[in-house]
N, C-alpha and C positions, 0 to 999 in steps of 0.2 A: 344345107344337107339336101339331097334329092328326095323327091315325094314317092310315096309308095310304100307297099307291104315289104317288099325286097330289102330296100336300103335301111328301113327301120329294124328288120330282123338282123340285118348284118352290123348294124349300130349297136344293136342291144347285146349281142355276142362279143364284140370286140371291147366295148367301153362301158357297158352296165353289168358285167359279170353274169350274163344270162347263158352259161355256157351249156347249158342242157338243150337248148333251141338247135345245137349242132347235130343232134340225132335226126331231128325232123329235117334240116337242112340235107343231111346225107340221105335222107330217105328219097326226096324229090330228086337228088342228083343221080341216084341209083337208076331212075326211071329214064335217064337219058339213054336214047339208042345209039349202041355201038356197033361198028362193023365186026363181024363174027371173027375175024382174026384178032381183034383186041381183045374181046371177051375170052376168048380161047388162049391167048398168050399172056395176058397180064398176070405177072408174078407176083405183084405187091403194089401198094398204095404208098406213098410218102407226102408228109406235109412240107411244105415250104416253112424253113426254119424261121423263128421270130428272133429278134436280137435278143440277148441275153437281159438287158436291162428292161425292154418290153414286156418279156416274159415275166420278169419278177414284179413289175408294176401291176400287171393283169392277173398274175397267179397261173397262167395257162396259155397256151398257144391256141388260138381259135382253129387255125388250120390243121393242127394236130388232132383236135376234138373231132372236126370234121373226118378227117381221114380214118381215124379208128373207127367210127361210126360206119363209115363207107366200106371199109374193110370188112366187118362183120357183116354187112348186107351181100357183099359180091365173095364171101368166103375165101379171101385172100388175106396173107398177113400184111400188117401195118409197120413198115420200116420207119420207125421214128427217130432214130439215131444214126441214120446214115448221112445226110445233108447236114453241115453246120455252116454258120457265117464264118467266113475267113476274116472278116474285119466288120466293124460296125458301119452302118449306113445311116443317113437321115431319113425321116419319113418320106415317102414318095407323094404324100396328098396334094402338097401345092407345088410340086416340080414339072416342068415343061416335059413332053417326050424325050427330048433329048437329053435334058437333065436327068430324066430317070434312067435311061441306057447308062450313061457315066456313072451315076450313083451306085448301081448295082454290078457293074462290069468287075468280074473277078471277085465278088463279094461272097461266093460260096465254093465250097469245097466237099469233096466226099471223103469221110473219115477212113484213115487208112485202115483201121480194124474192119471197115464195112465194105471194103472194095469187093472182096470175093463173093458176097451176097447179091451185088448188082451186075457182076461181070455176065455179059451178053444176055442180061435180063430185060423185058419189057414191063416198065414201070409206070404207074400212073401218079403224077404229081398232082396235089390237092391244094388249092388255096380257096378263101372265101370270095374274093372279088378279083378280075382281071379288069385292068384299065389299058396300059398299053403292051401289056405282057413282059415287059422288061424284066421283071423279077422271074417269072416263070422261065424266059429264055434264058437268064443267067443261071437258073437252078438246073435246067436242062444241059447247057454246057457243062457245068461241074459234073453232072451225071454221065454225059458221054465220056468226058475225060476221065471218070472214074471207071468207066468199063460197061456202061449200060448201053444195051443194043438199039433200043428204042424208049422214048419217052412220049406218053401222052398227057394231056393236061384236062383237068376238070375243075370247073369253078362252080360257086354257087350264082353268082352274077356278075355282070359288067357294069363298070362304072364310067360314066363319060370321061374322055380325056379332054385336057385343055384344047380348044379348037374343034371339037365336035360339034355338030349342029343338031 
């Protein structure tokens, strides 16, 4: 595990059931400086969906907890039922960047019933950590295919990818 407070906070949220820390994480994420057009256009935030088996295991989706808290801070809706996993994927933690891309390629889709809500919208995709952005990019591709006009990303942290120095 990487050292420092940030990785410890993420680990506690994901693996130790400290879901209440998501609100504090969102508070810090809300302080990020955004271009004025993003602030004025963002229609909603949405979490990266968690695999159903992982969500059952944890009892919650950590990205959804962060997204809901961030939506409250930004006074925009949280669209938590828009994106879904089209298929299960293996955990990304031990995969190379190339394996990560293949693992999540085509793994997400916009629910048919939610397409109208994202059509021509600027949405902000929320995740706890970015490593290679493979998951975020796969989600963004699905959102664009589902009709979103612009997708921005926000994460609490960045994990080093294999090969980072």
